[in-house]
C-alpha positions as CSV (number, residue, x, y, z in Angstrom):
1,M,40.6,29.5,-6.7
2,K,37.6,31.1,-8.4
3,V,36.7,27.8,-10.0
4,A,36.9,26.0,-6.6
5,V,34.7,28.7,-5.0
6,A,32.1,28.4,-7.8
7,I,32.0,24.6,-7.5
8,F,31.5,25.0,-3.7
9,F,28.5,27.3,-4.1
10,I,27.0,25.1,-6.8
11,F,27.4,22.1,-4.6
12,S,26.0,24.0,-1.6
13,S,23.0,25.1,-3.6
14,L,22.3,21.5,-4.7
15,I,22.4,20.3,-1.1
16,S,20.1,23.2,-0.1
17,F,17.5,22.3,-2.7
18,A,17.6,18.6,-1.7
19,Q,17.1,19.6,1.9
20,E,14.2,21.9,1.0
21,A,12.5,19.1,-1.1
22,S,12.9,16.6,1.7
23,E,11.4,19.1,4.2
24,I,8.4,19.7,1.9
25,V,7.8,15.9,1.6
26,R,8.2,15.5,5.4
27,K,5.6,18.2,6.1
28,A,3.1,16.7,3.6
29,D,3.6,13.3,5.2
30,E,3.1,14.6,8.7
31,K,0.1,16.6,7.6
32,M,-1.7,13.4,6.6
33,R,-0.4,11.1,9.4
34,G,0.0,13.2,12.6
35,S,1.8,11.5,15.4
36,T,-1.1,9.1,15.6
37,M,-4.1,8.7,13.3
38,R,-7.4,6.9,13.6
39,T,-9.7,6.9,10.5
40,E,-12.8,5.3,9.0
41,M,-12.9,5.1,5.3
42,V,-14.8,3.8,2.3
43,I,-12.9,2.2,-0.6
44,R,-14.7,1.9,-4.0
45,V,-13.3,-0.3,-6.8
46,F,-14.5,0.5,-10.3
47,R,-14.1,-1.9,-13.2
48,P,-15.7,-1.7,-16.7
49,A,-18.3,-4.3,-15.9
50,W,-18.8,-3.9,-12.2
51,S,-18.0,-2.0,-9.0
52,R,-17.8,-2.9,-5.3
53,E,-17.4,-1.1,-2.0
54,M,-15.6,-1.9,1.3
55,Q,-15.3,-0.1,4.5
56,C,-12.4,-0.2,7.0
57,K,-10.9,1.3,10.1
58,I,-7.2,2.3,10.3
59,W,-5.0,3.1,13.2
60,M,-1.5,4.5,12.7
61,K,1.3,5.5,15.1
62,G,4.3,7.2,13.5
63,N,5.8,5.5,10.5
64,D,6.4,2.2,12.1
65,Q,3.0,0.9,13.3
66,A,-0.3,0.5,11.6
67,M,-3.5,-1.6,11.8
68,I,-6.2,-2.0,9.2
69,L,-9.6,-3.7,9.9
70,I,-12.1,-4.5,7.2
71,T,-15.6,-3.9,8.5
72,S,-17.6,-4.6,5.4
73,P,-18.7,-6.3,3.2
74,A,-19.7,-9.3,5.2
75,K,-17.5,-11.8,3.3
76,D,-14.4,-9.7,4.2
77,K,-15.4,-8.5,7.6
78,G,-12.8,-9.1,10.3
79,I,-9.8,-9.3,7.9
80,V,-6.9,-7.4,9.5
81,F,-3.5,-6.1,8.4
82,L,-0.8,-5.2,10.9
83,K,2.5,-3.4,10.3
84,R,5.3,-3.2,12.8
85,K,8.4,-1.5,11.5
86,K,9.3,-3.5,8.3
87,E,7.1,-6.5,9.2
88,V,3.6,-7.0,8.0
89,W,1.0,-9.6,9.0
90,N,-2.5,-10.5,7.8
91,W,-5.2,-12.1,10.0
92,M,-7.8,-14.2,8.1
93,P,-10.8,-14.9,10.5
94,V,-12.3,-17.5,8.1
95,L,-9.0,-19.5,8.3
96,E,-8.3,-18.4,11.9
97,R,-4.8,-17.9,10.7
98,T,-2.1,-15.1,10.9
99,I,0.1,-14.9,7.8
100,K,3.4,-12.9,7.7
101,L,3.6,-11.2,4.3
102,P,7.0,-11.3,2.5
103,P,8.5,-8.1,1.1
104,S,7.6,-9.3,-2.4
105,M,3.9,-9.0,-1.6
106,M,4.2,-5.2,-1.1
107,S,3.9,-4.6,-4.8
108,Q,0.7,-6.7,-5.1
109,S,-2.8,-5.4,-5.2
110,W,-4.3,-4.7,-1.7
111,M,-7.7,-6.5,-1.4
112,G,-8.2,-6.4,-5.2
113,T,-8.0,-2.6,-5.5
114,D,-5.6,-0.5,-7.5
115,F,-3.7,0.4,-4.4
116,T,-0.7,-1.8,-3.6
117,N,-0.1,-3.3,-0.1
118,D,2.7,-0.8,0.3
119,D,0.3,2.1,-0.5
120,L,-2.0,1.2,2.3
121,I,0.3,-0.4,4.8
122,K,3.3,1.9,4.1
123,E,6.2,-0.5,4.6
124,S,8.3,2.1,2.9
125,S,8.7,5.7,4.0
126,V,8.3,8.5,1.6
127,V,10.6,10.6,3.9
128,E,13.4,8.1,4.8
129,D,13.5,5.8,1.8
130,Y,13.8,8.3,-1.1
131,N,16.0,11.1,-2.3
132,H,14.0,14.2,-3.1
133,T,14.5,17.0,-5.7
134,I,12.3,19.9,-6.7
135,I,12.1,19.8,-10.5
136,G,9.5,22.5,-11.2
137,D,6.2,24.2,-10.3
138,T,2.6,23.7,-11.4
139,V,-1.0,24.7,-10.6
140,I,-3.5,22.1,-9.6
141,R,-7.1,23.2,-9.0
142,N,-6.0,26.7,-8.4
143,R,-3.3,25.7,-5.9
144,S,0.3,26.5,-6.6
145,C,2.4,23.3,-6.2
146,Y,6.0,22.1,-6.0
147,I,6.8,19.3,-8.4
148,I,9.2,16.9,-6.6
149,L,11.0,13.9,-8.0
150,M,11.5,11.0,-5.5
151,I,14.2,8.4,-6.3
152,P,14.6,5.4,-4.0
153,K,17.8,5.2,-2.0
154,P,20.0,2.3,-3.1
155,T,19.5,0.5,0.2
156,A,15.7,0.9,0.2
157,A,13.4,-2.0,-0.9
158,I,11.1,0.2,-3.1
159,I,8.7,-1.2,-5.7
160,W,8.9,2.0,-7.9
161,S,11.9,3.3,-9.9
162,K,10.7,6.9,-9.3
163,V,7.7,8.8,-8.0
164,I,6.8,12.3,-9.1
165,V,4.6,14.2,-6.6
166,C,2.9,17.6,-6.7
167,I,2.6,19.2,-3.2
168,D,0.6,22.4,-2.5
169,K,2.9,25.2,-1.4
170,E,0.5,26.7,1.2
171,D,-1.0,23.8,3.0
172,F,1.5,21.0,2.0
173,L,-1.2,18.8,0.5
174,E,-0.2,16.0,-1.9
175,L,-2.5,16.6,-4.8
176,H,-1.1,14.5,-7.6
177,S,1.4,11.6,-7.8
178,R,2.8,9.4,-10.6
179,F,4.4,6.0,-10.0
180,Y,6.9,4.5,-12.5
181,D,8.3,1.0,-12.8
182,D,12.0,-0.1,-13.4
183,D,11.6,0.4,-17.1
184,G,10.5,4.0,-16.6
185,R,6.9,3.3,-17.6
186,L,4.0,5.1,-15.9
187,I,2.0,2.5,-13.8
188,N,-0.3,4.4,-11.6
189,T,-1.5,8.0,-11.2
190,M,-3.1,9.2,-7.9
191,N,-5.2,12.4,-7.6
192,S,-6.5,13.9,-4.4
193,Y,-9.8,15.8,-4.1
194,D,-12.4,17.2,-1.7
195,I,-10.1,19.2,0.6
196,K,-11.9,19.6,4.0
197,M,-11.2,20.4,7.6
198,M,-10.9,17.0,9.3
199,H,-10.4,17.1,13.1
200,D,-7.7,19.8,13.5
201,R,-6.3,20.2,9.9
202,I,-7.2,20.7,6.2
203,I,-6.5,17.6,4.2
204,P,-7.7,15.9,1.0
205,T,-10.5,13.4,1.8
206,R,-10.8,11.5,-1.5
207,F,-8.0,9.8,-3.3
208,E,-8.3,8.3,-6.7
209,M,-5.8,5.7,-8.0
210,I,-5.8,5.1,-11.8
211,P,-3.8,2.4,-13.5
212,A,-2.1,3.7,-16.7
213,D,-2.8,0.7,-18.9
214,K,-6.3,-0.4,-17.7
215,K,-9.1,1.6,-19.3
216,G,-12.2,2.2,-17.3
217,Q,-10.5,1.0,-14.0
218,K,-9.8,3.0,-10.9
219,T,-10.1,2.9,-7.1
220,E,-11.3,5.6,-4.8
221,M,-10.4,5.9,-1.1
222,I,-12.7,8.3,0.9
223,Y,-12.1,9.4,4.5
224,K,-15.3,9.4,6.5
225,S,-13.7,10.5,9.8
226,V,-10.2,11.2,11.1
227,L,-8.9,11.7,14.6
228,Y,-5.3,12.9,15.0
229,N,-2.7,12.8,17.8
230,K,-4.7,10.8,20.3
231,P,-2.5,8.4,22.3
232,I,-2.4,4.7,21.1
233,D,-0.5,2.3,23.3
234,D,2.2,0.3,21.5
235,G,0.6,-2.9,22.8
236,F,-2.4,-2.2,20.5
237,F,-0.2,-3.1,17.5
238,S,0.1,-6.8,18.2
239,T,-0.8,-10.1,16.4
240,E,-3.0,-11.0,19.4
241,K,-5.0,-7.7,19.1
242,M,-5.6,-8.5,15.4
243,K,-7.9,-11.3,16.4
244,T,-10.1,-9.2,18.7
245,L,-10.6,-6.0,16.8
246,N,-14.2,-4.7,16.1
């Protein structure tokens, strides 16, 4: 009887820790997204021999709808990405053609950066598609953080075998993330900087993605402006709207 009771309490504790970890990830995700989000950002790509910059506008509604418009440079201006639930489209104004992206494209580089299509378009959900476990604590830039292990659920189409994230305990800011492939190798590391008040909340405003095996290479994503929780009609997220954005 005592053994059974002990097993029950151990099992209950494991469930409690898993629920706590999932709640921390959910709060961090909601902190960055809100119910809706409109943002303008600069993306800078750094390579050993060159660098380039692009600017874009992003609209998001919940976890299921997103639109990204490239506004510069001139050669990329007007390119649009649309996500609705698990489906993703790309509008190419030069070709006057809308292309539906297959799931296999989610692991590919987004616009030649070190972010994947999934990083920007968020086909997968860090809340719904992973199991979460708190595995420790750390301090990042004077902020006490949870270390959380995220393992994809068996039914989720995830490009990573695991992700380790460090989330600030006070403001639920994701400050550091490491992404691993199916062989357990570190592929990318993301760090977050420049914590500021943007609209109605404190968030990191500069994100740096660094590939593990490509020396001198990284991509920065910098928020210029953010507007949270302003209504966006569902009809905005349509393949027809992609062709008229500005």
